[in-house]
C-alpha positions as CSV (number, residue, x, y, z in Angstrom):
1,M,81.4,114.3,93.9
2,G,83.4,116.5,91.7
3,P,83.0,115.7,88.0
4,R,86.1,114.0,87.7
5,S,88.1,112.4,90.6
6,H,89.6,108.9,91.4
7,V,89.3,105.8,93.1
8,V,91.3,104.2,94.8
9,A,91.1,100.6,96.5
10,I,93.3,99.4,99.6
11,I,93.8,96.4,100.5
12,G,94.0,96.0,104.0
13,G,92.2,98.5,106.3
14,A,94.5,98.3,109.9
15,T,96.6,101.2,110.6
16,A,98.5,101.6,107.1
17,G,95.4,101.1,105.2
18,A,93.4,103.2,107.2
19,E,95.7,106.2,107.1
20,V,96.0,105.7,103.3
21,A,92.2,105.8,102.8
22,R,91.8,108.7,105.3
23,R,94.6,110.9,103.4
24,L,93.0,110.3,100.0
25,A,89.6,110.8,101.0
26,E,90.1,114.0,103.1
27,G,92.0,115.0,99.5
28,G,88.6,114.4,97.3
29,A,88.9,110.6,96.5
30,E,86.7,107.8,97.0
31,A,88.8,105.1,99.3
32,V,87.5,101.8,99.1
33,V,88.9,99.1,102.0
34,F,88.6,95.6,101.7
35,D,89.5,93.4,103.9
36,M,90.0,90.0,104.7
37,N,88.5,90.0,108.0
38,T,85.3,90.2,109.8
39,R,86.9,93.0,111.7
40,P,89.9,96.0,110.1
41,F,92.3,95.6,112.9
42,G,95.0,93.2,111.7
43,K,98.2,92.6,113.9
44,I,96.6,95.1,116.5
45,E,93.7,92.3,116.8
46,D,95.2,89.3,115.2
47,G,99.2,89.4,116.4
48,L,98.8,91.4,119.5
49,P,98.5,88.8,122.4
50,R,95.4,89.8,124.3
51,W,97.0,91.1,127.5
52,H,97.6,94.6,125.4
53,H,94.3,95.5,126.0
54,A,94.4,99.2,126.2
55,L,96.6,99.5,123.3
56,R,94.4,96.6,121.3
57,E,91.2,99.1,122.4
58,K,93.0,102.5,121.6
59,E,94.6,101.2,118.2
60,Y,90.7,100.1,117.8
61,A,89.2,103.3,118.1
62,S,91.5,105.2,116.1
63,I,91.3,102.5,113.0
64,T,87.7,103.2,113.0
65,Q,87.5,106.9,113.4
66,R,89.9,107.0,110.4
67,L,87.4,104.3,108.4
68,G,84.6,106.9,109.4
69,H,85.0,109.4,106.8
70,E,82.2,109.6,104.3
71,R,84.4,108.4,100.8
72,I,85.4,105.8,102.9
73,H,83.7,102.6,101.5
74,F,84.5,99.5,103.9
75,V,84.3,96.0,102.5
76,P,84.9,93.0,104.9
77,R,85.7,89.1,104.5
78,T,86.9,90.2,101.1
79,K,90.7,88.7,100.7
80,V,91.7,89.1,97.4
81,G,93.2,86.3,95.9
82,R,91.0,84.4,97.2
83,D,87.4,86.3,97.1
84,I,88.3,88.7,94.3
85,D,91.6,88.3,91.7
86,F,94.2,90.9,92.0
87,V,95.0,91.0,88.6
88,E,91.3,91.7,87.7
89,L,91.1,94.3,90.6
90,A,93.9,96.2,89.5
91,R,93.4,95.9,85.8
92,A,89.5,95.5,85.5
93,W,87.7,96.8,88.4
94,G,88.1,100.4,87.0
95,F,90.1,101.8,89.9
96,S,92.4,104.6,89.9
97,A,95.0,102.7,91.8
98,V,95.2,100.2,94.0
99,V,97.3,100.1,97.4
100,L,98.8,96.7,98.9
101,A,98.7,97.7,102.8
102,C,97.7,94.0,103.8
103,G,100.5,93.4,106.1
104,A,102.5,90.0,106.4
105,W,100.8,87.3,107.9
106,R,102.9,84.1,106.4
107,D,105.6,82.5,108.8
108,R,108.7,82.5,107.6
109,P,109.0,78.4,107.0
110,L,111.0,77.2,109.3
111,P,114.3,76.1,107.9
112,V,114.6,72.6,108.3
113,P,113.9,70.0,105.1
114,G,110.4,68.0,105.5
115,A,109.5,70.2,108.3
116,D,106.1,71.7,107.5
117,A,104.8,67.4,106.7
118,Y,104.6,68.0,110.5
119,L,102.1,70.6,110.4
120,G,99.5,69.8,112.8
121,R,101.5,67.1,113.7
122,G,104.1,68.8,116.2
123,L,105.2,71.8,114.6
124,I,103.0,75.2,115.4
125,Y,103.5,78.4,113.5
126,Q,103.2,81.6,115.4
127,N,100.4,83.2,113.7
128,P,97.8,80.7,114.1
129,F,98.8,80.5,117.3
130,I,98.6,83.8,118.7
131,I,95.5,84.1,116.6
132,A,94.0,80.7,118.3
133,F,94.8,82.5,121.6
134,N,93.1,85.6,121.1
135,H,89.9,84.6,119.2
136,A,89.4,80.2,119.9
137,E,86.7,81.4,123.2
138,E,84.5,83.7,120.5
139,P,81.4,82.3,119.4
140,G,81.7,81.6,115.7
141,F,86.2,80.9,115.5
142,S,86.6,78.4,112.7
143,G,90.7,78.3,112.8
144,P,92.7,75.8,114.2
145,T,93.1,75.5,117.7
146,F,96.2,74.2,119.5
147,P,96.3,73.0,123.1
148,I,98.7,74.7,125.6
149,Q,101.4,72.3,126.0
150,D,104.2,72.3,128.9
151,G,107.8,71.5,127.7
152,A,107.5,73.5,124.1
153,I,110.1,74.3,121.7
154,V,110.2,77.6,120.7
155,V,112.3,78.9,117.7
156,G,112.5,82.8,117.2
157,G,114.6,85.3,119.0
158,G,112.2,88.7,118.3
159,L,109.3,90.6,120.5
160,A,106.8,87.7,118.6
161,S,108.9,85.1,119.7
162,I,109.0,86.2,123.5
163,D,105.3,86.7,123.4
164,V,105.1,82.8,122.4
165,A,107.0,82.2,125.1
166,K,105.2,84.4,127.7
167,L,101.8,83.1,126.5
168,L,102.9,79.6,127.0
169,M,104.0,80.1,130.7
170,L,101.1,81.9,131.9
171,E,98.8,79.8,130.4
172,T,100.4,76.6,131.5
173,T,100.7,78.4,135.0
174,R,97.1,79.0,134.8
175,A,96.5,75.6,133.9
176,R,98.0,73.8,136.8
177,M,96.8,76.2,139.3
178,R,93.4,75.9,137.7
179,A,93.6,72.1,138.4
180,R,94.6,72.9,142.7
181,G,90.8,74.9,142.6
182,V,92.5,78.9,142.3
183,E,91.7,80.4,139.1
184,L,94.7,83.1,138.2
185,D,93.4,86.2,136.1
186,L,95.7,86.3,133.0
187,E,96.2,90.3,132.8
188,A,97.1,90.4,136.5
189,L,99.4,87.1,136.3
190,E,101.1,88.7,133.3
191,K,102.1,92.1,135.3
192,Q,102.6,90.7,138.6
193,G,104.9,87.7,137.0
194,I,104.8,84.1,137.1
195,P,106.8,83.2,140.1
196,A,105.6,86.7,143.0
197,A,102.0,85.3,142.0
198,L,103.0,81.9,142.9
199,E,105.4,82.7,145.7
200,E,101.5,84.2,147.1
201,H,99.8,80.9,146.8
202,G,102.8,79.1,148.4
203,T,104.0,77.1,145.5
204,S,106.4,77.2,142.5
205,L,106.7,76.7,138.8
206,A,108.8,73.5,140.5
207,D,105.8,72.1,142.9
208,L,103.2,72.6,139.7
209,G,105.6,70.3,138.4
210,I,106.1,72.6,135.3
211,Q,109.3,72.4,133.2
212,G,108.4,75.4,131.2
213,C,108.9,76.1,127.2
214,T,112.5,77.2,125.8
215,L,113.4,79.6,123.0
216,Y,116.0,78.5,120.6
217,Y,117.7,81.6,119.1
218,R,120.0,81.3,116.5
219,R,122.6,84.2,117.3
220,R,123.4,85.9,120.9
221,A,121.3,87.1,123.7
222,E,122.8,90.9,122.5
223,D,122.0,89.9,119.0
224,M,118.1,89.7,119.6
225,P,116.0,92.0,117.4
226,L,114.6,93.4,120.0
227,M,115.8,97.3,119.4
228,E,116.9,98.4,116.2
229,L,120.8,99.5,116.5
230,P,121.5,102.4,114.1
231,S,123.6,102.0,111.0
232,D,126.0,104.8,112.3
233,A,126.0,104.1,116.0
234,T,129.3,104.6,117.7
235,P,130.3,101.5,119.8
236,E,129.7,103.0,123.0
237,R,125.9,103.4,121.3
238,A,126.0,99.8,120.2
239,A,127.4,98.3,123.6
240,K,124.8,100.2,125.2
241,V,122.0,98.4,123.0
242,E,123.9,95.4,122.8
243,A,123.5,95.4,126.8
244,G,119.9,96.4,126.8
245,R,118.8,93.4,124.8
246,R,120.7,90.8,127.0
247,H,118.8,92.8,130.5
248,M,115.5,92.5,128.7
249,I,115.9,88.7,128.0
250,T,117.5,88.1,131.5
251,K,114.3,90.1,133.3
252,A,111.7,88.6,130.6
253,R,112.8,84.8,131.9
254,E,112.9,86.3,135.6
255,K,109.5,87.0,135.4
256,F,108.2,84.1,133.2
257,G,109.5,81.5,133.6
258,F,110.9,80.1,130.6
259,G,113.9,78.9,129.3
260,F,116.3,80.6,126.7
261,E,119.2,78.8,124.7
262,P,121.4,81.0,122.3
263,L,123.9,80.0,119.3
264,S,121.1,77.1,118.5
265,I,120.4,76.5,114.9
266,P,117.4,74.0,114.1
267,D,119.2,71.3,112.0
268,G,117.1,68.4,111.9
269,L,113.9,66.8,112.9
270,L,113.1,64.4,115.6
271,V,110.0,62.2,114.8
272,D,108.1,59.8,116.5
273,G,106.3,58.0,114.5
274,E,104.2,60.5,112.4
275,R,104.8,63.3,115.2
276,L,107.5,65.7,115.6
277,V,108.9,65.6,118.9
278,G,112.0,67.6,118.8
279,L,114.4,69.4,116.5
280,R,118.0,68.7,116.3
281,L,120.3,71.4,116.5
282,R,123.7,72.7,115.9
283,R,125.7,75.2,118.0
284,A,126.6,78.4,116.2
285,R,129.4,80.8,117.3
286,V,129.6,84.5,116.3
287,D,132.8,85.9,115.0
288,G,132.3,90.0,114.2
289,K,129.0,90.0,112.4
290,K,129.6,86.6,111.3
291,L,127.7,83.6,112.5
292,I,129.4,80.2,112.1
293,A,127.6,77.0,112.8
294,T,130.0,74.7,114.3
295,D,130.5,70.7,113.6
296,E,128.5,70.3,117.2
297,T,125.1,69.1,117.4
298,F,122.4,68.4,120.0
299,E,119.0,67.2,120.4
300,R,116.5,68.8,122.6
301,R,112.7,66.8,122.6
302,G,109.9,68.8,123.5
303,S,105.6,68.5,123.7
304,C,105.8,70.8,120.3
305,V,107.9,72.9,118.4
306,I,106.3,76.6,117.8
307,S,108.3,78.7,115.1
308,S,108.1,82.3,115.6
309,I,111.0,83.5,113.0
310,G,109.2,86.2,111.4
311,S,106.2,86.7,109.2
312,I,106.7,87.5,105.4
313,P,104.2,88.7,102.9
314,E,101.4,86.5,101.8
315,P,102.4,85.7,97.3
316,M,100.0,87.9,96.0
317,P,98.0,85.6,92.7
318,G,98.9,86.9,89.2
319,V,102.4,88.5,91.1
320,P,106.0,86.4,90.9
321,M,107.7,86.6,94.2
322,N,111.5,87.8,94.1
323,G,112.1,85.4,97.3
324,E,110.0,86.1,100.2
325,L,109.1,89.4,98.8
326,L,107.1,90.8,96.4
327,P,108.9,92.6,93.4
328,F,109.0,95.9,94.3
329,S,110.6,98.7,91.6
330,D,110.1,101.6,93.9
331,L,110.4,100.7,97.8
332,E,109.3,104.8,98.8
333,L,105.9,103.6,97.1
334,G,105.7,100.6,97.0
335,R,105.6,100.1,93.1
336,L,104.9,96.8,91.5
337,E,106.7,95.6,88.1
338,G,103.6,95.3,85.3
339,F,101.5,97.1,87.8
340,P,101.7,100.8,86.7
341,T,99.0,101.8,89.1
342,V,99.5,99.8,92.1
343,F,101.3,101.4,95.3
344,S,102.2,99.7,98.4
345,A,102.9,100.9,102.0
346,G,103.5,99.2,105.5
347,N,104.7,95.9,106.6
348,V,103.7,94.0,103.1
349,V,106.8,96.4,101.8
350,T,109.1,96.0,104.8
351,G,108.4,92.1,104.4
352,K,108.2,92.0,108.5
353,G,105.3,91.2,110.7
354,N,106.0,93.2,114.1
355,I,104.1,96.5,115.0
356,I,107.2,98.2,114.9
357,A,108.9,97.0,111.6
358,S,109.2,100.6,109.7
359,R,112.0,101.1,107.8
360,R,112.5,104.8,109.0
361,H,111.4,105.2,112.4
362,A,112.6,102.0,114.1
363,T,115.8,103.4,115.7
364,Q,113.5,105.8,117.6
365,V,111.9,102.7,119.8
366,S,114.1,102.7,123.0
367,D,114.7,99.8,125.3
368,A,111.9,101.2,128.0
369,L,109.2,101.0,125.5
370,V,110.1,97.6,124.1
371,S,110.6,96.5,128.1
372,T,107.0,98.3,128.8
373,Y,105.2,96.1,125.8
374,L,107.0,93.0,127.5
375,G,105.7,93.6,130.6
376,L,109.0,94.3,132.6
377,E,108.4,97.3,134.2
378,P,106.1,97.4,137.3
379,Q,103.4,99.8,136.2
380,G,103.3,96.6,133.4
381,H,101.7,98.1,129.9
382,A,101.0,101.4,131.0
383,G,102.2,104.1,128.3
384,E,102.8,101.3,125.9
385,E,100.6,103.4,123.4
386,A,103.6,105.5,122.6
387,L,105.4,102.4,120.9
388,Y,102.7,102.4,118.5
389,A,103.6,106.1,117.4
390,V,106.7,104.1,115.4
391,P,104.4,102.6,112.6
392,Q,101.5,105.3,112.5
393,A,104.1,107.6,111.7
394,A,105.4,105.4,109.0
395,A,102.2,105.1,107.6
396,A,101.3,108.7,107.6
397,E,104.4,108.6,105.4
398,D,103.7,106.2,103.4
399,A,100.2,107.9,102.8
400,A,101.6,110.9,101.6
401,R,103.8,109.7,99.2
402,I,101.4,107.4,98.0
403,A,98.3,110.4,97.7
404,A,100.8,112.8,96.2
405,A,101.5,110.0,93.2
406,V,97.6,109.0,92.8
407,S,97.4,112.8,92.3
408,Q,99.3,112.4,89.4
409,L,97.0,110.0,87.5
410,P,94.2,110.2,84.9
411,P,91.0,110.8,86.9
412,L,87.6,109.4,86.2
413,D,84.5,110.7,85.4
414,A,81.5,110.4,86.8
415,E,80.1,107.2,84.7
416,A,83.5,105.4,85.2
417,R,83.2,105.7,88.9
418,A,79.7,105.3,89.2
419,R,80.6,101.4,87.0
420,V,83.4,101.1,90.4
421,L,81.3,101.7,93.1
422,A,78.2,100.0,92.0
423,R,80.8,96.3,92.1
424,V,81.8,97.9,95.4
425,R,78.5,97.9,96.6
426,D,77.5,94.5,95.1
427,R,80.6,93.1,97.6
428,Q,79.1,94.9,100.0
429,A,76.1,93.5,99.8
430,A,77.5,90.4,99.2
431,V,79.0,90.0,102.7
432,G,76.5,91.8,104.3
433,Y,77.9,95.0,104.9
434,E,75.6,97.9,105.8
435,G,77.3,100.5,107.5
436,P,78.6,103.1,108.8
437,V,81.5,101.6,109.5
438,A,80.8,102.2,113.9
439,A,77.6,100.9,113.7
440,Y,78.9,97.7,111.8
441,L,82.0,97.3,113.9
442,A,79.6,97.6,117.4
443,T,77.5,94.2,116.0
444,V,80.2,92.5,115.1
445,A,82.7,93.2,118.6
446,P,83.8,89.7,120.2
447,P,82.5,89.5,123.9
448,R,84.4,90.6,126.3
449,R,86.1,87.9,128.8
450,A,85.5,88.1,132.3
C-alpha cells in the first residue's frame, strides 16, 4: 500500500458488491466485503430456484474470481444491523466510505390488514420459501422449512411468482409419483414439462389427484412485469410486448399445469380457527393504465397462501425509511441523507429484488431471454446466462461512478488504514474466516444433490 489510500466497506458480496469491490481494488483501494451469509452469492444462490444450475455455477465462479483480488478482504457471516451497527460502521470504524450493495431481501407485505399475524399458520412469503427449497436438505440449515402442499394460493405476477408456482407443481408431482414408486429428476422434469413427463408414465395430473396451485394477479396477463416496456414505445412495440407476456403465461401454464386468475386483488382473509385458509379477492378492471377495483368479491380457499409480490430493501437501523425505500438523496450514486460517505449500488437502490431489475438495462431483456429463464424453450435453460448481462452491466456502471466519487474523498494515512484493517481481521477471526476466498468457499460449498 502507498502512504495514503482508501479503505472502503462494501455491504453485500454478490453481483453488485463484488463488482464495486473489484473496481475499487484495481484502483488501489482496500475493499472490505461484509456478507450476511456464509457464501457471498446473494440472489444467485438464494433467490433462483435450484434448477437454474448452469447459471448459478457460472455466476458463483464469476463472483469468486472478483473477490479474489489481493486488496479485497472478505468477511462472511456478518450482517450489518445485527452483528455490526450500521451507524458505527459508517462513522466510527474509520472507513473512507461505505457502499450498500445488500440487495432487496424483505418481502413486500401482503396488502391485507392483519395478514402477517398468520405467518407460519397458512401465510408464507416468497424469499424464505425459495431459500428453504434451495437449502433445506443441506447439513446445518437452520432456517424455516415449508411442506409443499397441493392447492396453494400464490399471489404475485412477476417472474418470481411464476417460479413459485412452478416449484409447487414440480414438487407436488414428484411427491405423488414417488408414492407410486417412480422417482422423477427435478431438472429433467422442469425441462420436459409436467404433462409430457407424466404421459410417458401413462398418467396425468388429474389421475394423480393433483388440484394444482393458482396464481392470482391484480392486473391482466398482458400487464405482467415479465418484460419491461420502454417509456417511449410505439403502439406497435407495446402491442408486441403485451402479446409476448400473454404468450409466456399461457406456455408456462401448459408446461407446468398451474392455474391463473387475473384481475384479482387480495381484499380479505379467510380464517379457520387460528389458520389462514384462503383469501377474499376483489375483481378489478383496467381502464387505460388505471386499475379500478369493482364491487364484486369472491372467495378462494387453499392449502396455504404464498405471497410473491416483490422484494424490497430491509430497513437499516439508524436510517429512517422513506416508505419502502431508504432515503436516497442521489439515486445515481445511492447517496443516503445524513451519511456523506455512504454510497449504494444494485437492487438496494431500485427497491426490487429480481435479477434483472436494472434501472437502465431492463429494456434489453428480450422475450426470448425471459422465455429461456422460465424454461419454456425446448432447449431448457441453455443460454440463459445472457440474461445476467443485465445486472452485470448495471453493476459495472454503478461501480465506475462510485469509484470515481470515492477517489474525491480524503484518503487514509498508514496508521488509520492499519486501525481499520485490524478491526476487519478481528471480525474475520470471530467468524472463523482465514481465506483466501476461493479456498474458503471450497470448504463451505454445500454437497451436490444426486
